[in-house]
C-alpha positions as CSV (number, residue, x, y, z in Angstrom):
1,M,11.4,42.8,43.9
2,A,14.5,41.6,42.1
3,R,15.2,39.1,44.8
4,H,11.6,37.7,44.5
5,L,12.0,37.4,40.7
6,H,15.3,35.6,41.1
7,D,13.7,33.1,43.6
8,T,10.8,32.4,41.2
9,T,13.2,31.8,38.3
10,A,15.3,29.4,40.4
11,L,12.1,27.6,41.5
12,V,10.9,27.2,37.8
13,A,14.3,26.0,36.7
14,A,14.3,23.5,39.5
15,F,10.9,22.2,38.5
16,C,12.0,22.0,34.8
17,I,15.1,20.0,35.7
18,A,13.1,17.7,37.9
19,G,10.6,17.2,35.1
20,I,13.3,16.3,32.6
21,L,15.0,13.9,35.0
22,W,11.6,12.2,35.7
23,A,10.8,11.9,32.0
24,C,14.3,10.4,31.3
25,H,13.9,8.0,34.1
26,N,10.4,6.9,32.9
27,T,11.6,6.2,29.3
28,N,14.1,3.7,30.6
29,T,11.8,1.8,32.9
30,G,8.9,-0.5,32.4
31,D,8.5,-4.0,31.1
32,A,9.9,-5.2,27.8
33,S,6.5,-5.2,26.1
34,H,6.1,-1.5,26.8
35,V,9.4,-0.8,25.2
36,Q,8.7,-3.0,22.3
37,N,5.3,-1.5,21.7
38,D,6.7,2.0,21.7
39,S,9.4,1.0,19.3
40,I,6.9,-0.4,16.7
41,K,5.4,2.5,14.8
42,K,2.5,1.7,12.5
43,S,2.9,2.9,9.0
44,T,0.9,5.9,7.8
45,T,1.5,5.2,4.1
46,A,0.4,2.5,1.8
47,F,2.7,-0.4,1.0
48,N,2.6,-4.0,-0.1
49,A,3.4,-7.1,2.0
50,P,5.0,-10.2,0.5
51,S,2.6,-12.6,-1.1
52,T,1.6,-15.8,0.6
53,Y,1.5,-17.6,-2.7
54,H,4.2,-18.1,-5.3
55,D,2.0,-19.1,-8.2
56,T,2.1,-17.5,-11.7
57,L,-1.0,-16.4,-13.6
58,Q,-0.5,-16.6,-17.4
59,I,-2.2,-14.1,-19.6
60,N,-2.2,-14.5,-23.4
61,S,-5.2,-12.4,-24.6
62,P,-6.2,-8.8,-24.4
63,S,-7.1,-8.3,-20.7
64,A,-7.4,-6.0,-17.8
65,I,-5.9,-7.6,-14.8
66,F,-6.8,-6.4,-11.3
67,Y,-4.5,-7.5,-8.6
68,Y,-5.0,-7.3,-4.9
69,P,-3.7,-8.9,-1.7
70,D,-4.6,-12.3,-0.5
71,S,-6.2,-12.7,3.0
72,L,-2.8,-13.3,4.8
73,Q,-1.2,-10.3,3.0
74,L,-4.1,-8.2,4.2
75,L,-3.6,-9.3,7.7
76,K,0.1,-8.3,7.5
77,I,-0.7,-4.9,6.0
78,R,-3.4,-4.3,8.6
79,A,-1.0,-5.1,11.4
80,L,1.7,-2.7,10.2
81,T,-0.6,0.1,9.1
82,D,-2.3,2.7,11.2
83,S,-6.0,1.7,11.4
84,M,-7.4,4.9,10.0
85,V,-5.0,4.8,7.1
86,Y,-5.7,1.1,6.5
87,N,-9.5,1.7,6.5
88,G,-9.2,4.7,4.2
89,L,-7.1,2.8,1.7
90,V,-9.3,-0.3,1.6
91,H,-12.3,2.0,1.1
92,E,-10.6,4.0,-1.6
93,Y,-9.3,0.9,-3.5
94,F,-12.7,-0.8,-3.3
95,F,-14.4,2.1,-5.1
96,Q,-11.6,2.6,-7.6
97,M,-11.7,-1.0,-8.6
98,R,-15.5,-1.1,-8.8
99,N,-15.4,2.0,-11.0
100,A,-12.6,0.7,-13.2
101,H,-14.5,-2.6,-13.7
102,M,-17.6,-0.7,-14.8
103,V,-15.7,1.6,-17.2
104,I,-13.8,-1.3,-18.8
105,K,-17.0,-3.4,-19.3
106,K,-18.8,-0.4,-20.9
107,T,-16.0,1.1,-22.9
108,W,-13.7,-1.9,-23.8
109,P,-15.9,-5.0,-23.8
110,A,-13.3,-6.9,-25.8
111,L,-10.9,-6.7,-22.8
112,K,-11.2,-9.8,-20.6
113,I,-11.4,-8.8,-16.9
114,I,-9.2,-10.9,-14.7
115,D,-9.1,-10.6,-10.9
116,S,-5.8,-11.9,-9.6
117,K,-5.8,-12.5,-5.8
118,N,-3.7,-15.7,-5.1
119,Y,-0.9,-15.1,-7.5
120,R,2.5,-13.5,-7.0
121,Y,3.6,-13.4,-10.6
122,L,1.8,-12.2,-13.7
123,Q,3.2,-13.7,-16.9
124,F,2.2,-12.0,-20.1
125,I,2.5,-14.0,-23.4
126,K,2.5,-11.9,-26.5
127,T,1.2,-13.1,-29.8
128,N,4.8,-13.4,-31.1
129,G,5.6,-15.9,-28.2
130,E,7.6,-13.4,-26.2
131,K,7.0,-13.6,-22.4
132,E,7.2,-11.0,-19.7
133,C,6.8,-11.6,-16.0
134,I,5.9,-9.1,-13.3
135,D,6.6,-9.9,-9.6
136,L,3.7,-8.3,-7.7
137,D,5.8,-8.3,-4.5
138,K,8.0,-5.7,-6.1
139,K,5.0,-3.3,-6.7
140,K,4.7,-0.5,-4.2
141,E,0.9,-0.8,-4.0
142,A,-1.0,-3.9,-2.8
143,Y,-3.8,-3.1,-5.3
144,G,-3.5,-2.2,-9.0
145,L,-4.5,-2.7,-12.6
146,F,-2.5,-3.9,-15.6
147,V,-3.8,-3.7,-19.2
148,F,-2.4,-6.1,-21.9
149,D,-3.3,-6.2,-25.6
150,S,-1.1,-9.2,-26.4
151,K,0.9,-7.3,-29.0
152,K,3.0,-5.1,-26.7
153,S,4.1,-5.1,-23.0
154,A,1.5,-4.9,-20.3
155,R,1.1,-1.5,-18.6
156,S,0.2,-0.5,-15.1
157,I,-2.8,1.8,-15.2
158,D,-3.8,4.3,-12.5
159,M,-7.3,3.2,-11.5
160,S,-8.3,6.8,-10.7
161,N,-7.6,7.7,-14.3
162,V,-8.6,4.4,-16.0
163,E,-10.3,5.9,-19.1
164,T,-7.4,8.0,-20.2
165,G,-4.8,5.4,-19.2
166,I,-6.3,2.6,-21.2
167,S,-7.1,4.8,-24.2
168,F,-3.5,6.0,-24.4
169,Y,-2.2,2.4,-24.1
170,L,-4.5,0.9,-26.7
171,R,-3.8,3.8,-29.2
172,E,0.0,3.5,-29.1
């Protein structure tokens, strides 16, 4: 019985070693596109791609500025993001932006709503003449919202908490 167990263990060990050698051999073979495709991992997190445009949008009145990627940025983001993650994010941002637009129109009708798509920079001009510039390429998210009252610095607002965020900003 002991001899049979020893033979079985040796046979299993031999199969394991053969399997490991076969696996190692297969990871080093294949054409270059196979290796390249395996080395490119699609992102499972949200990120922003560099803007195609380098224009500046100037804002000098109380406003809510929604920014989102241009069509070429979207293509870059889509190419580098897992398709399920990409679809989920686009869906989520669409509904957050739609809700934020409705809340702002209803609650703060004096805020001008600006949709910024083909701009890389947002330049805010305060009533005292001071200017502040935001480079959207440096923002982590490709979609977002800034609120500006023209007396103080613009603030990024979480779209999922738009009512509280804008209220706090405007009361400060």
